[in-house]
C-alpha positions, 0 to 999 in steps of 0.5 A: 507533457506527454509523460504527464498525459500518460500518467493521467490516462493510466490513473483513469484506467486504474480508477475504473478497474478499482470501481469494480473492486469496490462493488463488493461491500465488506462488513466490519463486524463480520470481519472482526472474528476472521481477523483475529488470526491476523493479530499475531503478525499485524497486531490486534488493532492492525498496527504491527509491532514488527517492521517487516509486517505491514500495518493494516489499520486504516488501510483502504478496504478495496486495496486490502481486499485485493491483496488478500485475494491476490495472495489466495489466488497466487498472484502475490506470493508472501511466504509468511502468508502461506495457507493463511487465506486459502479458504477465504471467499471474496466476501471473507476478504472484503469483510476482513478488509473492512474491519481493518479499514475501520481501525484508527491508522498508525501515527508514526514518529520519524527519527531521521536526518533532515536531509533524508526527510526533505528528499522523501518529501520531495519524492512524495509531493513532487517526484523527480522528473529528471529520473522519471519518478512521478509524485507519489501523492498523485495516487496515494493523496497528499495525506497518504490516505490513498484512494479507495475507488481506485484501490490505491493503498494508504501509506501514512504511518507505514513501517519503514522496513516494509515500505522499503522491502515492498519497493525493492520487490517491485523494482526487482519484479519479485512482486507483480500484482500492480495494475499495468506495472505502475509500481514496478516502473516507478520503483525501478527508477528509485535508488536505495536512498530514494526508497529509504527517504520515502519510507521515513517521510511516509512514517510521519505523514498524516 
């Protein structure tokens, strides 16, 4: 019970911090032109053709704007993004984020063993209390759409390679721009098989 109360308290704290992020309103029309430079890696419509690059279409604008600003400010290091957003203002980040948020999200098709999908579903919807892993759905919503007011990202239809690499980066502490280390804590308790299972389940979640 104490663990559940702690998670609830953390969710409230992150929701409040996310509200400040959401105050900056983006203009999809203004972001469209700036977003064209993103197409080479993330696809013209925000759906990547390469597993290592994430889909951006349908992503929560508050989350995506934060990531752009974190990359710009050096709070998140992405080698492939070096120099790409250095000249972005906060408003530019919000506009590009709003543009991608307005695009239809990816509908992935899963091709994995049933037991893998079952494990991914368990972790996403119920977690694994024996390992201290909370349900992913608590923050990312039952349909994987995320929660914009708390800057929790959408995960539905995301590339499996990207999902796994992100979880591994959090687990290793190589990525550290998650508020209160929430993802570093959770990912650090997941096995490689857990990460693969969740990534497969998310690909087909909508």
